[in-house]
C-alpha positions as CSV (number, residue, x, y, z in Angstrom):
1,X,8.9,-77.9,26.1
2,X,10.7,-76.1,23.2
3,X,14.1,-77.6,22.3
4,X,17.3,-76.2,23.8
5,X,18.4,-75.1,20.4
6,X,15.2,-73.1,19.8
7,X,15.4,-71.5,23.2
8,X,19.1,-70.6,22.7
9,X,18.4,-69.1,19.2
10,X,15.6,-67.0,20.7
11,X,17.7,-65.7,23.6
12,X,20.6,-64.8,21.2
13,X,18.2,-62.9,18.9
14,X,16.8,-60.9,21.7
15,X,20.2,-60.2,23.2
16,X,21.8,-59.0,20.0
17,X,18.7,-56.9,19.2
18,X,18.8,-55.3,22.6
19,X,22.5,-54.4,22.3
20,X,22.5,-53.1,18.8
21,X,23.3,-49.4,19.1
22,X,20.2,-47.4,18.4
23,X,19.4,-45.5,21.5
24,X,19.5,-41.7,21.4
25,X,19.4,-38.7,23.6
26,X,18.1,-35.2,23.7
27,X,20.2,-32.5,22.1
28,X,20.0,-28.8,21.3
29,X,22.0,-26.4,19.1
30,X,25.5,-25.9,20.3
31,X,27.6,-23.2,18.8
32,X,30.7,-22.4,20.8
33,X,34.2,-23.8,20.4
34,X,34.1,-25.5,23.8
35,X,31.1,-27.6,22.7
36,X,32.8,-28.5,19.5
37,X,36.0,-29.5,21.3
38,X,34.4,-32.0,23.6
39,X,33.9,-35.8,23.0
40,X,35.9,-35.9,19.8
41,X,36.0,-39.7,19.5
42,X,36.4,-41.8,16.3
43,X,34.4,-44.9,17.2
44,X,35.8,-47.2,14.5
45,X,36.0,-50.1,16.9
46,X,32.4,-49.5,17.9
47,X,31.4,-49.4,14.2
48,X,33.0,-52.8,13.6
49,X,30.9,-54.1,16.5
50,X,27.8,-52.3,15.2
51,X,28.1,-53.8,11.7
52,X,28.9,-57.2,13.2
53,X,25.8,-57.0,15.4
54,X,23.6,-56.3,12.3
55,X,25.1,-59.2,10.5
56,X,24.8,-61.5,13.5
57,X,21.2,-60.4,14.0
58,X,20.2,-61.3,10.5
59,X,22.0,-64.7,10.8
60,X,20.3,-65.4,14.1
61,X,16.8,-64.6,12.8
62,X,17.5,-66.9,9.9
63,X,18.6,-69.6,12.4
64,X,15.6,-69.0,14.5
65,X,13.4,-69.5,11.5
66,X,15.1,-72.7,10.4
67,X,15.1,-74.2,13.9
68,X,11.5,-73.3,14.5
69,X,10.5,-74.4,11.0
70,X,12.2,-77.7,11.4
71,X,10.4,-78.2,14.7
72,X,7.1,-77.6,12.9
73,X,7.9,-80.0,10.1
74,X,9.0,-82.7,12.5
75,X,6.4,-82.4,15.3
76,X,3.2,-81.3,13.6
77,X,2.7,-84.5,11.6
78,X,3.4,-86.5,14.7
79,X,0.9,-84.5,16.7
80,X,-1.8,-84.9,14.1
81,X,-1.3,-88.7,13.8
82,X,-1.1,-89.1,17.6
83,X,2.4,-90.5,17.7
84,X,3.5,-88.0,20.4
85,X,1.9,-86.9,23.6
86,X,-0.5,-84.1,22.8
87,X,-0.5,-82.6,26.3
88,X,3.2,-82.1,26.1
89,X,3.8,-81.2,22.5
90,X,0.9,-78.8,21.6
91,X,2.6,-76.0,23.4
92,X,5.9,-76.9,21.8
93,X,4.4,-76.8,18.3
94,X,2.6,-73.5,19.1
95,X,5.9,-71.9,20.2
96,X,7.6,-73.2,17.0
97,X,4.9,-71.7,14.9
98,X,4.9,-68.3,16.6
99,X,8.7,-68.0,16.4
100,X,8.8,-69.1,12.8
101,X,6.3,-66.4,11.9
102,X,8.3,-63.8,13.9
103,X,11.5,-64.8,12.1
104,X,10.0,-64.8,8.7
105,X,8.4,-61.4,9.2
106,X,11.5,-59.8,10.6
107,X,13.7,-61.2,7.7
108,X,11.1,-60.0,5.3
109,X,11.3,-56.5,6.7
110,X,15.1,-56.5,6.6
111,X,14.9,-57.6,3.0
112,X,12.4,-54.9,2.1
113,X,9.8,-57.5,1.1
114,X,7.4,-56.6,3.9
115,X,6.6,-53.0,4.9
116,X,7.1,-51.2,1.6
117,X,6.7,-47.4,1.8
118,X,3.4,-46.2,0.3
119,X,4.7,-43.1,-1.4
120,X,1.2,-42.2,-2.8
121,X,-0.1,-41.9,0.8
122,X,2.6,-39.5,2.1
123,X,1.6,-36.0,3.1
124,X,2.1,-33.2,0.6
125,X,2.5,-29.5,0.6
126,X,2.0,-27.3,2.5
127,X,2.5,-29.6,5.5
128,X,5.3,-31.8,4.2
129,X,7.6,-32.2,1.2
130,X,7.3,-36.0,1.4
131,X,4.8,-36.6,-1.4
132,X,6.7,-34.5,-3.9
133,X,10.0,-36.1,-2.8
134,X,8.4,-39.5,-3.3
135,X,7.4,-38.6,-6.9
136,X,10.9,-37.5,-7.7
137,X,12.4,-40.6,-6.2
138,X,10.1,-42.9,-8.2
139,X,11.1,-41.1,-11.3
140,X,14.8,-41.4,-10.4
141,X,15.2,-37.6,-10.3
142,X,17.6,-35.5,-8.2
143,X,16.1,-32.1,-8.5
144,X,17.5,-28.7,-7.5
145,X,14.1,-26.9,-7.4
146,X,10.6,-27.5,-6.2
147,X,8.1,-28.5,-8.9
148,X,6.7,-25.0,-9.1
149,X,10.2,-23.5,-9.5
150,X,9.8,-21.2,-6.5
151,X,12.1,-22.9,-4.0
152,X,15.5,-24.6,-3.9
153,X,16.0,-28.1,-2.6
154,X,18.5,-29.1,0.1
155,X,19.4,-32.4,1.7
156,X,21.1,-32.9,5.0
157,X,21.9,-35.8,7.3
158,X,22.5,-35.2,11.0
159,X,21.9,-38.5,12.9
160,X,18.4,-39.3,13.9
161,X,16.3,-37.7,11.2
162,X,13.4,-36.9,13.6
163,X,15.6,-34.2,15.3
164,X,17.3,-33.0,12.2
165,X,13.9,-32.4,10.6
166,X,12.6,-30.4,13.5
167,X,15.7,-28.2,13.7
168,X,15.2,-27.2,10.0
169,X,11.4,-26.8,10.4
170,X,12.2,-24.0,12.8
171,X,14.4,-22.1,10.4
172,X,12.7,-19.0,8.8
173,X,12.7,-19.5,5.0
174,X,12.4,-23.3,5.2
175,X,9.0,-23.9,3.4
176,X,8.6,-27.7,4.0
177,X,10.6,-30.7,5.0
178,X,10.5,-34.5,5.0
179,X,12.7,-37.3,6.3
180,X,14.0,-40.3,4.4
181,X,17.0,-42.2,3.2
182,X,19.8,-41.3,0.8
183,X,23.3,-42.2,-0.5
184,X,22.4,-45.9,-0.5
185,X,22.4,-48.7,-3.1
186,X,18.9,-50.0,-2.8
187,X,15.8,-48.5,-4.4
188,X,12.7,-47.8,-2.2
189,X,14.4,-48.9,1.1
190,X,12.4,-49.5,4.2
191,X,13.3,-48.4,7.7
192,X,14.3,-52.0,8.7
193,X,16.6,-52.3,5.7
194,X,18.3,-49.0,6.5
195,X,18.6,-49.9,10.2
196,X,20.2,-53.2,9.3
197,X,23.1,-51.3,7.8
198,X,23.0,-53.3,4.6
199,X,21.5,-50.8,2.2
200,X,24.1,-48.1,2.6
201,X,21.6,-45.3,3.2
202,X,21.8,-42.7,5.9
203,X,18.8,-41.1,7.6
204,X,18.4,-37.6,6.1
205,X,16.1,-34.6,5.8
206,X,15.2,-33.1,2.5
207,X,13.6,-29.6,2.4
208,X,12.7,-26.8,0.2
209,X,13.6,-23.2,1.1
210,X,13.2,-19.7,-0.1
211,X,16.7,-18.3,-0.9
212,X,15.3,-14.7,-0.5
213,X,14.8,-15.5,3.3
214,X,17.6,-17.9,4.2
215,X,20.8,-18.8,2.4
216,X,22.2,-22.3,1.8
217,X,25.3,-21.4,3.9
218,X,23.0,-20.6,6.8
219,X,21.3,-24.0,6.4
220,X,24.8,-25.7,6.3
221,X,25.7,-23.9,9.5
222,X,22.5,-25.1,11.1
223,X,23.4,-28.7,10.3
224,X,26.8,-28.3,12.0
225,X,25.2,-26.8,15.0
226,X,22.9,-29.7,15.4
227,X,25.7,-32.3,15.1
228,X,28.2,-30.5,17.4
229,X,30.4,-31.8,18.9
230,X,30.2,-34.9,16.7
231,X,31.3,-33.6,13.3
232,X,34.6,-35.4,13.9
233,X,32.8,-38.7,15.0
234,X,32.5,-41.2,12.2
235,X,29.1,-42.7,11.8
236,X,27.8,-41.3,15.0
237,X,25.6,-38.6,16.4
238,X,25.3,-38.6,20.2
239,X,24.3,-42.1,21.2
240,X,23.1,-43.1,17.8
241,X,25.8,-45.3,16.1
242,X,25.8,-46.9,12.7
243,X,26.4,-46.0,9.0
244,X,22.7,-45.0,8.9
245,X,23.5,-42.2,11.3
246,X,26.4,-40.7,9.5
247,X,26.1,-37.0,8.9
248,X,26.4,-35.2,5.7
249,X,25.6,-32.3,3.4
250,X,24.5,-33.5,-0.1
251,X,24.5,-30.7,-2.6
252,X,22.1,-30.3,-5.5
253,X,24.0,-27.6,-7.5
254,X,27.5,-26.2,-8.1
255,X,26.6,-23.1,-6.1
256,X,25.5,-25.3,-3.1
257,X,28.8,-27.3,-3.3
258,X,30.8,-24.1,-3.2
259,X,28.8,-22.7,-0.3
260,X,29.2,-26.0,1.6
261,X,32.9,-26.1,1.0
262,X,33.2,-22.6,2.5
263,X,31.2,-23.6,5.6
264,X,33.3,-26.8,6.0
265,X,36.5,-24.8,5.9
266,X,35.2,-22.5,8.6
267,X,34.0,-25.4,10.8
268,X,37.3,-27.2,10.4
269,X,39.1,-24.1,11.8
270,X,36.9,-24.4,14.9
271,X,37.6,-28.1,15.3
272,X,41.4,-27.6,14.9
273,X,43.5,-30.5,13.8
274,X,40.8,-33.1,14.4
275,X,39.4,-33.7,10.9
276,X,35.7,-33.3,10.3
277,X,34.2,-36.5,8.9
278,X,30.8,-35.1,7.9
279,X,30.2,-36.1,4.3
280,X,30.0,-33.5,1.6
281,X,28.8,-35.2,-1.6
282,X,26.5,-34.6,-4.6
283,X,22.9,-35.4,-3.8
284,X,21.6,-38.8,-4.9
285,X,18.0,-40.1,-5.1
286,X,16.3,-39.3,-1.8
287,X,13.7,-41.9,-0.8
288,X,11.1,-40.5,1.7
289,X,10.6,-42.6,4.9
290,X,7.4,-44.2,6.0
291,X,4.5,-41.9,6.9
292,X,4.8,-42.3,10.6
293,X,8.3,-40.9,10.5
294,X,7.3,-37.6,8.8
295,X,7.1,-34.6,11.2
296,X,7.4,-37.1,14.0
297,X,8.4,-34.8,16.7
298,X,6.0,-32.1,15.7
299,X,3.2,-34.6,15.8
300,X,4.4,-35.6,19.2
301,X,3.9,-32.1,20.6
302,X,7.3,-30.4,20.1
303,X,7.1,-26.9,18.6
304,X,8.0,-26.5,14.9
305,X,7.3,-22.8,15.1
306,X,9.9,-20.6,13.4
307,X,12.7,-19.5,15.7
308,X,11.4,-21.9,18.5
309,X,14.1,-22.2,21.2
310,X,13.0,-25.3,23.1
311,X,15.5,-28.2,23.1
312,X,14.8,-30.8,20.5
313,X,14.1,-34.2,22.1
314,X,14.4,-37.2,19.9
315,X,13.8,-39.7,22.7
316,X,11.7,-38.9,25.8
């Protein structure tokens, strides 16, 4: 049988992973003051727990790997030379081996060593902006215009990026979108790194739009509608909690910054004295997410048609 310490480490890893806040819920555009006024909670205590859970999870995976690895190093030679009972210990060694591999793989993903994004394989225009965004990221560029100079670039974060992307896909004048990670300190981050809370990134949507059809102010207003009533909730959108779910508007030009400031002022009047915590910062390098995240909800059957009115369902 596996050792008590190995069983305990496994149970703790599973438990902490299960309770790490990542579950979400369906949501739709909400525009009135009553919607904005409800559930205005600053979950700083929850955020401390979220960050603590991420750190503990990493430590426990490392512990699991060490305990399982030690079991392999200790028991495998004994099994091979026949000094322990094979019938009892083969299963124990097998469990040690499987759990050691699981721990190493998970730690590798958290560190970004395993599961690197293949930017060259991402979809390109006209379906997605991901390929072009990946080219810009690899070159370290933060651009204000599409490569052909026809469209402006905008970047928004609104919690789960699947839903945020679909909301913007439906806006007339939005030409193409992609999801990814921005405002972090690590180059070419993976989903696991971002979810660990250690890279500093937030899940975001980058898009190109035709300013002759829609304005940047209208796009900012759309972002606030999608996050209502959580514009006053720090690092939270709905049931998604963590720094990777913080919401923000990341401007690419002075004109965008001015338009965003005007929308912020209008939204703040609606929220009253409760301060909006949605970020408003200059755009930084935007790293597209893995291919399976791109247009995720559209590929799952939800409508991305312009002016579609169906509720956006991130989960279920």
